[in-house]
C-alpha positions, 0 to 999 in steps of 0.5 A: 515916250518920255525921257527916263528920269532916275532918282538920286536912289536909283542911281545909287542901286544902278552904280552899286549893281554894276560895281558888284557885278560888271553888268550894264544897267539900262534902268532900274525901278523899285516896288515896295521891298523889290528892285527891278534892273533892267540889264542891257541885252547880252549882260545877263550872265555877268549880272546873274553870276555863277549860280546867282552869286552876283544877285545874291551879293547884290541882295544882301549890300542892298537888303532888298529882293532883286528882279533881273530883267534882260533888255530886248529892242523888240517889244514882245520879246521885251514883255516875254523877258520881263516874266522869265523864267516863266513862259508866256504862251501867247501875247497881244498888243492892243491899242484902247483909247489911245493906250497900248495894252499888252495881254499876256497868257501864262500857264495857270500854275505860273500866274500867281508868281507872274504877278508876285506877292502883292503884285510886285513883280507885275507892278515893276513890269508894267513900270518897265514896259511904260518907260521903254515901249509906252505899253500902258498896261500889261494883263495876265490871263491863265490858260 
């Protein structure tokens, strides 16, 4: 894994999020009209706020959809957190041709939501998994 490099816009979003919520942010990625924030372990409550008030406030200021994910040092828990509030029923991490691939199984009714509109949610999850654990792909299977 290489060092994480943030552009000026991502740094601006992280600073704004931290100032509005008090939560510490480890990473920020964007995809289309959505920004994914990786919150330090234990800071999820601060990030969300009472009844989602902090996330709503950040969304209004930035003008984009927000996905907030809690970091975790263990890879399987980290990947499960990427898809909260949906339950990952099973997960395997394989190595194929020198690349790490995570295969997750979710309920059939949740598959579309896990992937997100235009695949935005899964793209953000893949970027974060790559940057923090060297996982090059995440495959979603419905059970």
